[in-house]
C-alpha positions in Angstrom: 103.2 84.1 79.3 106.1 81.9 78.3 108.5 80.6 80.9 111.1 77.8 81.2 112.2 74.8 83.1 115.9 75.1 84.2 118.6 72.4 84.5 117.4 71.5 88.1 113.8 71.3 87.0 112.5 74.5 88.5 109.5 75.9 86.6 110.4 79.6 86.2 108.5 82.6 84.9 110.0 86.1 84.5 107.8 88.7 86.1 108.0 92.5 86.2 107.7 94.2 89.6 108.0 97.7 91.0 107.6 99.5 94.3 105.3 102.3 92.9 103.8 103.5 89.7 106.8 105.9 89.4 109.5 103.3 90.2 111.7 101.5 87.8 110.4 98.1 86.8 112.6 95.1 87.8 112.4 91.8 86.0 112.6 88.8 88.4 112.8 85.1 87.7 110.1 83.5 89.9 109.9 79.8 90.7 106.3 78.6 90.5 105.4 77.1 93.9 102.0 75.3 93.9 102.4 74.6 97.6 102.3 78.3 98.4 98.9 79.9 98.3 100.0 83.5 98.5 101.2 85.9 95.8 105.0 86.2 96.0 107.9 85.4 98.3 111.1 87.4 97.7 114.5 87.5 99.3 114.9 90.4 101.7 117.9 91.6 99.8 115.8 91.9 96.6 113.0 93.6 98.5 115.5 96.2 99.8 116.9 96.7 96.3 113.5 97.3 94.7 112.5 99.6 97.6 109.2 97.9 98.6 107.1 99.3 101.4 106.7 97.2 104.5 103.1 96.6 105.4 102.8 94.2 108.3 103.9 91.0 109.9 102.1 87.8 108.8 101.7 84.6 110.8 102.5 81.6 108.7 102.9 77.8 109.0 105.8 76.3 107.1 105.6 73.0 105.3 107.2 71.2 108.3 104.5 72.6 110.6 106.6 75.3 112.2 104.8 78.5 113.0 106.7 81.7 112.1 106.1 85.4 111.8 107.0 86.8 108.3 107.3 90.4 107.3 105.1 91.4 104.4 105.5 94.2 101.8 103.5 95.8 99.1 104.5 95.4 95.4 103.2 96.2 92.0 103.3 93.4 89.4 102.7 93.5 85.7 100.3 90.5 85.1 98.8 89.8 81.7 98.8 93.4 80.6 97.5 94.9 83.8 99.3 96.2 86.9 98.2 94.8 90.3 99.2 95.5 93.9 100.1 92.3 95.7 101.5 91.2 99.0 105.1 90.0 99.1 106.4 87.9 102.0 110.1 88.4 102.8 112.5 85.4 103.2 116.2 84.9 103.8 116.6 82.7 100.8 117.8 83.6 97.3 114.8 82.6 95.2 111.6 84.4 94.4 108.5 82.2 94.6 105.2 82.7 92.8 102.2 81.3 94.5 98.8 80.1 93.5 97.1 83.4 94.3 98.4 84.6 90.9 97.5 81.3 89.1 93.7 81.4 89.8 91.7 81.5 86.5 94.8 80.5 84.5 96.1 77.3 82.8 99.6 76.3 83.7 101.4 73.9 81.3 104.9 72.6 82.2 106.8 70.4 79.8 109.8 69.0 81.7 111.0 67.1 78.7 111.2 70.1 76.4 111.9 72.6 79.2 108.9 74.8 78.4 106.4 76.5 80.6 103.2 78.3 79.4 100.7 80.2 81.5 97.5 81.3 79.8 
């Protein structure tokens, strides 16, 4: 997969997501976050737009040590030619984050000078 580094040095990868096998596919720019060990974090507004199904509440510890309860949803993702069901955590931000749960077994190359990103 080929991604990009934007003007503010975010490593971005376009991913395809859907609520169900029958739903329309939405392409989302996801910021690779190697400090997040889950699958995806998405803005609540985007979750509503795609129509994801709420699954549960998840206890989490933020980077500053704060404990919070986050809502989680179910999502289908197109990933290297296959479709997988993954957990999505909702946030109040505006950026989708892609965590290390999707990076396992892959090689990530980010070239900040040339603005290129490759995930193999």
